[in-house]
C-alpha positions as CSV (number, residue, x, y, z in Angstrom):
1,M,72.3,-100.0,-29.8
2,T,74.0,-101.7,-26.9
3,S,71.9,-104.1,-24.9
4,P,72.8,-104.8,-21.3
5,V,71.4,-108.3,-21.7
6,P,73.9,-111.2,-22.6
7,D,73.7,-112.4,-26.2
8,D,72.6,-115.9,-25.1
9,F,69.6,-114.5,-23.2
10,D,66.7,-114.7,-25.5
11,Q,63.7,-112.7,-24.4
12,S,61.7,-113.3,-27.5
13,D,60.6,-116.9,-26.8
14,D,56.9,-116.4,-26.4
15,N,56.4,-120.2,-26.0
16,D,58.1,-120.2,-22.6
17,R,55.2,-119.9,-20.2
18,S,57.6,-119.8,-17.2
19,F,59.4,-116.8,-18.4
20,V,58.3,-113.5,-16.7
21,T,58.9,-110.8,-19.2
22,A,58.1,-107.9,-16.8
23,L,60.8,-109.2,-14.4
24,A,63.3,-109.6,-17.1
25,R,62.7,-106.0,-18.3
26,G,63.2,-104.7,-14.7
27,L,66.5,-106.5,-14.4
28,D,67.4,-105.2,-17.9
29,V,66.9,-101.7,-16.5
30,L,69.3,-102.4,-13.6
31,R,71.9,-103.8,-15.9
32,C,72.0,-100.5,-17.9
33,F,74.3,-99.0,-15.3
34,R,77.9,-99.5,-16.4
35,P,81.1,-99.4,-14.3
36,N,81.9,-95.9,-13.0
37,E,78.5,-94.7,-14.2
38,T,76.4,-93.2,-11.4
39,T,73.2,-91.8,-13.0
40,L,70.9,-92.4,-16.0
41,T,67.7,-90.8,-17.3
42,N,64.7,-92.7,-18.6
43,Q,65.8,-91.7,-22.1
44,D,69.2,-93.2,-21.6
45,I,67.6,-96.5,-20.3
46,S,65.2,-96.5,-23.2
47,A,68.0,-96.2,-25.7
48,R,70.0,-99.0,-24.1
49,T,67.2,-101.5,-23.6
50,G,65.3,-100.7,-26.8
51,L,62.1,-100.5,-24.7
52,P,59.6,-97.7,-25.3
53,K,60.0,-94.7,-23.0
54,P,56.5,-95.1,-21.4
55,T,57.5,-98.7,-20.5
56,V,60.8,-97.6,-19.1
57,T,59.0,-94.9,-17.0
58,R,56.7,-97.6,-15.4
59,L,59.7,-99.8,-14.7
60,T,61.8,-97.1,-13.1
61,Y,58.8,-96.0,-11.0
62,T,58.3,-99.5,-9.8
63,L,62.0,-100.1,-9.1
64,R,62.1,-96.8,-7.2
65,R,59.1,-97.7,-5.1
66,L,60.9,-101.0,-4.1
67,G,64.2,-99.3,-3.3
68,Y,66.2,-100.7,-6.2
69,L,66.5,-97.3,-7.9
70,A,66.7,-93.8,-6.3
71,H,65.4,-90.7,-8.1
72,S,66.7,-87.2,-8.0
73,E,63.9,-84.7,-8.4
74,R,66.5,-82.0,-9.1
75,T,68.2,-83.7,-12.1
76,G,65.5,-86.2,-13.1
77,T,68.1,-89.0,-13.1
78,Y,68.2,-92.4,-11.5
79,R,70.9,-94.2,-9.6
80,L,71.2,-97.7,-8.2
81,G,69.7,-97.9,-4.7
82,A,70.5,-99.7,-1.5
83,G,68.0,-102.4,-2.4
84,V,70.4,-103.6,-5.1
85,L,73.2,-103.8,-2.5
86,S,71.1,-105.9,-0.2
87,L,70.8,-108.5,-3.0
88,G,74.5,-108.6,-3.4
89,Y,75.0,-106.6,-6.6
90,G,77.9,-104.3,-7.2
91,V,76.1,-101.1,-6.4
92,L,79.1,-99.7,-4.5
93,A,80.7,-98.8,-7.8
94,G,78.1,-96.1,-8.1
95,M,78.2,-94.8,-4.5
96,E,81.4,-92.8,-4.2
97,I,80.7,-91.9,-0.6
98,G,81.2,-95.6,0.3
99,E,84.8,-95.5,-0.8
100,R,85.3,-92.1,0.9
101,A,83.8,-93.4,4.1
102,Q,86.1,-96.4,4.4
103,A,89.2,-94.5,5.4
104,E,87.1,-92.4,7.9
105,L,85.5,-95.5,9.4
106,R,89.0,-97.0,9.8
107,R,90.2,-93.9,11.5
108,L,87.3,-93.9,14.0
109,V,88.0,-97.4,15.2
110,D,91.8,-97.2,15.1
111,E,92.2,-93.8,16.9
112,G,89.7,-94.3,19.6
113,S,90.4,-95.7,23.1
114,N,88.2,-98.8,22.9
115,P,89.6,-101.7,20.9
116,H,86.2,-103.4,20.5
117,V,84.2,-100.9,18.4
118,T,82.8,-101.2,14.9
119,A,81.9,-98.3,12.6
120,A,79.7,-98.4,9.6
121,L,77.9,-96.4,6.9
122,A,74.4,-97.4,5.9
123,E,71.5,-96.3,3.6
124,R,67.8,-97.1,4.0
125,H,66.1,-99.8,2.1
126,R,62.4,-99.9,3.0
127,L,62.4,-100.6,6.8
128,S,66.0,-101.5,7.1
129,A,69.4,-99.8,7.2
130,V,71.8,-101.6,4.8
131,Y,75.5,-101.5,5.5
132,M,77.5,-100.0,2.6
133,A,80.9,-99.8,4.4
134,V,82.2,-101.3,7.6
135,A,85.4,-101.0,9.7
136,R,86.0,-103.3,12.7
137,A,88.5,-103.0,15.4
138,R,91.4,-105.4,15.0
139,H,90.7,-106.8,18.5
140,T,89.4,-110.4,18.7
141,V,86.1,-109.3,20.4
142,S,84.1,-107.0,18.1
143,M,80.9,-107.1,16.1
144,T,81.0,-109.1,12.9
145,M,78.5,-107.2,10.7
146,N,79.5,-107.0,7.0
147,V,78.6,-105.0,4.0
148,G,75.0,-105.8,3.0
149,A,73.9,-106.5,6.6
150,R,70.4,-105.2,7.4
151,L,69.6,-103.5,10.7
152,P,66.1,-102.5,11.8
153,L,65.3,-98.9,11.1
154,F,63.4,-98.2,14.4
155,S,65.6,-99.9,17.0
156,S,69.2,-99.7,15.8
157,A,71.2,-96.5,16.3
158,I,72.1,-96.3,12.6
159,G,68.5,-96.7,11.5
160,R,67.3,-94.1,14.0
161,A,69.9,-91.7,12.6
162,I,68.5,-92.1,9.1
163,L,65.0,-91.4,10.5
164,A,66.3,-88.3,12.4
165,G,67.8,-86.9,9.2
166,M,64.6,-87.2,7.2
167,P,62.2,-84.3,6.5
168,E,59.1,-84.8,8.7
169,E,56.9,-85.6,5.7
170,E,59.2,-88.4,4.6
171,R,59.5,-89.7,8.2
172,Q,55.8,-89.9,8.5
173,H,55.5,-91.8,5.3
174,I,58.0,-94.4,6.6
175,V,56.0,-94.7,9.8
176,L,52.8,-95.4,7.8
177,L,54.6,-98.0,5.8
178,A,55.9,-99.7,9.0
179,K,52.4,-99.7,10.5
180,A,51.0,-101.3,7.4
181,E,53.7,-104.0,7.2
182,M,53.9,-104.8,11.0
183,P,50.8,-103.6,12.8
184,E,51.7,-105.7,15.8
185,R,54.7,-103.5,16.5
186,I,53.1,-100.0,16.2
187,R,54.2,-98.9,19.7
188,E,57.8,-100.0,19.0
189,V,57.8,-98.0,15.7
190,E,56.4,-94.9,17.4
191,E,58.9,-95.1,20.3
192,G,61.8,-95.6,17.9
193,V,60.9,-92.4,16.0
194,E,60.4,-90.4,19.2
195,D,63.7,-91.6,20.6
196,A,65.5,-90.9,17.3
197,V,64.3,-87.3,17.1
198,A,64.7,-86.5,20.8
199,S,68.2,-87.9,21.2
200,Y,69.4,-86.2,18.0
201,A,68.0,-82.9,19.2
202,K,69.6,-83.3,22.6
203,Y,73.0,-84.9,21.9
204,G,73.6,-84.4,18.2
205,F,73.6,-88.1,17.7
206,C,71.1,-91.0,18.0
207,T,71.4,-93.8,20.5
208,S,70.5,-97.5,20.8
209,F,71.6,-98.9,24.1
210,A,70.4,-102.6,24.1
211,H,67.3,-101.5,22.1
212,W,68.1,-103.5,18.9
213,R,69.9,-106.4,20.7
214,P,70.5,-106.7,24.5
215,E,74.2,-107.3,23.8
216,V,74.8,-104.3,21.5
217,N,75.2,-100.6,22.2
218,G,75.6,-97.9,19.5
219,I,75.4,-94.3,18.6
220,A,74.9,-92.8,15.1
221,V,74.5,-89.6,13.1
222,P,72.7,-88.8,9.8
223,I,74.6,-87.7,6.8
224,I,72.7,-85.8,4.2
225,S,74.0,-85.5,0.6
226,L,74.8,-82.1,-0.8
227,N,71.7,-82.0,-3.0
228,G,69.6,-83.4,-0.2
229,D,68.2,-86.4,-2.0
230,R,70.2,-89.1,-0.1
231,I,70.3,-89.8,3.7
232,Y,72.9,-92.1,5.2
233,G,73.6,-93.2,8.8
234,L,77.0,-93.4,10.3
235,N,77.5,-95.4,13.5
236,V,79.9,-96.6,16.1
237,G,79.0,-99.4,18.4
238,G,80.1,-102.7,20.0
239,P,79.3,-105.4,22.5
240,S,77.5,-103.9,25.5
241,F,79.7,-105.8,28.0
242,L,82.8,-104.1,26.5
243,V,81.5,-100.8,25.0
244,S,79.4,-98.8,27.5
245,P,77.0,-96.0,26.7
246,E,79.3,-93.6,28.6
247,C,82.3,-94.7,26.5
248,L,80.4,-94.1,23.2
249,A,79.0,-90.8,24.2
250,D,82.1,-89.4,25.8
251,E,84.8,-90.9,23.6
252,Y,83.1,-91.2,20.2
253,G,80.2,-88.7,20.2
254,E,82.2,-85.6,19.0
255,R,84.5,-87.7,16.8
256,L,81.4,-89.1,15.1
257,K,80.0,-85.7,14.4
258,A,83.4,-84.5,13.0
259,T,83.4,-87.5,10.7
260,C,79.9,-86.6,9.5
261,E,81.2,-83.1,8.7
262,I,84.0,-84.6,6.6
263,L,81.8,-86.9,4.6
264,S,79.2,-84.2,4.1
265,Q,81.7,-82.2,2.1
266,P,82.4,-82.6,-1.7
267,A,85.2,-85.0,-2.5
268,R,88.5,-83.3,-2.9
269,Q,90.0,-83.5,-6.4
270,S,93.5,-84.8,-6.8
271,P,96.0,-82.4,-8.3
272,A,96.4,-82.9,-12.1
């Protein structure tokens, strides 16, 4: 049996009152994922950790609720989630779309007319959109957001795109979560959802013109995985004094939708 825990990591010391066994087991589950390995079942995790399957089931359920694992109802498997990325772990190795997106993001910023835009791909973690891939214009004045950056779900263009791509039931669940965690911002949450759904229906992309930050404009589209169990946001934006709403809508709106179509397709296999 191969344990993902280092040999010098002794979990059997019952005399160490400061050691939290439940936390160690949760991290043990996350370490089960090996390079180039995307999904695991509870049975796989049980075999690798030596933990009973009922224990593994409780751990994976908790990690899924917190956003560190994502579950596919279709296959019954788990993958590393955006929450792991937000902590700085190497989750991108298990997210092939991040690698595919990088070239398309670069094309968006390099082939457009405005030298100040930034393009990014993100996935939701709780009430934030977490950047998985970023391409910035090579001009000196552009946004400096990096992989792992967190944007608010309800006020940023990329967060609104993720909301717009959700089934209504899931979207309402997120709204209830937001109202519970930040009741003082209920109106902002409701307005963000309304704007996300309305702008996507009208334009085919979501907008945030100085809603997240006064100095930032952006547009974004949702990308839904082929099996429907993952929703990403894809955006283009920049400083509001250099990147106007009209520029984004007229110059990048259709190109953003076309990029979404490309990334929504299965990856092309290289010839043998």
